[in-house]
N, C-alpha and C positions, 0 to 999 in steps of 0.2 A: 392738218387732217381735213379741215373744212374745205380747203381748196381741192384736195383730192376728191372729196365728195362732189364738189362742183364740176370737176372734170368728168366724173362718172355720169352725173345727171345732166349737166348742161344748163342748169337753172339754179340760181342762188337760193330761192325759196325751197325748192325740193332738196337741195343740198343741206340746208339748215334743218329741215324735217328729218332727213337721213341721219344727220349728226345727233339730233335729239334722240332718235330711236336707238342709235348706237350707244350713246352715253347711258341711256336707261338700261340697256342690256348689260353694259359693263358694270353699272351700279348694282344690278341684281346679281351678277356673278361675283361681286366683290368678295363676299365671305369665303367663297370657294377658291379664290386665287391664292396659290401658295407663294409664287414668285412675283414680287412687285416690279422687278426690273424688266419683265417681259410684257409690260402693259401696252407699249406702242404697237408691236406686231399683232398683239391680240386685238386691240382696238381697230387696227387696219383691216384685219380679217372680218371683224364684226361689220364694219362699214361696207366692205365689198360684198359680203354675203347678204346683208340687208338690202343693198342695191339690187343684187341679182334676184332676190326673192320678190322685191317690188316689181321688177321688170316682167317676171313670170305672171304676175297678177294684173298687169297693165290692161289686158283686154277686157277685164271686168269693170274697169273704171268708167264713170260717166263723163269725166273731164276729158277734153280733147286738147292736146298740145298742138300749138300752131308753130309755123316756121318763123314768123316775124314777131318779135316781142312788142308789147304795146309802147314801149319807149326804149331808146338806146341808152346804154350806160354812159354816164357823164365823165368817166375816168379817161382823161386824154393821154395818160401814160401807156395805154394799151395800143400796141401797133395794129395796123390793119391785118398784117400777116397772122398775128396771134388770134385775132377774132375769126378770121377765115379758117385757121387750123382748128379752133375750138368748135366751130360750126360743123366742120367736116368730121371731127371726132364724135360729135353727137349723132352723126348718121351711121356710124359703125355699130354693128350688133353689140349688145350689152356685154357678153362674155369676152369678146375680142377687145372691147373698150376697157374692160377691167384689167386685162392683161397688159394692154398698152400703157395705161396709167400707172400701174404698179411697176412695170419694167422700166419705162422711159421717163416718167415724171418722178416717181419715188425712188428710182435708181436701185430697185431690188434685183437680186440675182434670180436666175431661173428657179433655183431651189427654194428661195424665200417666197417667190411668187406662187410656186406650186403649193407650198405650205399654207399660204394665205387663202388660196382658192380651194384647197383640199383636192388637188388633182395631181396627175403625174407631170414630170418635167417635160415629157414629150408632148403632152397636151398644151402646156404653156408655150412651147416652141412653135407648135403648129398654129395655135390661136394667135400668137404674136405675128407670125408670118402672114397669116390671112388678114389680120387687122392692118398691118402695114401695107399689104397689097390693096386693101379696100380704101385706105387713106390715099394712096397714090392714084387710084382710079378716080376717086371723088375730087381730089385736088387738081388733077390733070398735069400736063407737062410744064406749066408755068411755075410750079413749085418744085421741080426736080432738083434745082440748085439751091434750094432753101436750106440753111444750116439746121442741124438737128436740135438746136437750143429751143426750149419750150418756154 
């Protein structure tokens, strides 16, 4: 779930803050939860909704996000293609990014994604289509033959 938050935010620190807020909301809702087996989809929905709520408030922040991190990650296991793909994903609008992460990273169906985002299945399909088109536009023709493996 933390990596899902990272894919949504594009920043590990922000993803950890997002997860902390999500777990707090899950903890506060704990006594009201009747079914314990549905916690993972419920937590996923909390993470996505908290992310989208933060993005709506982003214009009121004083902090400015820059394109270049102060330091590069030291993990050599990451391929250059994945880093480029993650940077491109960060440039996609928040709602489309949420659909892409839920559909293609978490491998949710259209219906499950619609339930997590509390929207219609048609909205999920159109946002996913627009998000993929935006990724293709950002990445350019060099990534046309790239496998869909994330």
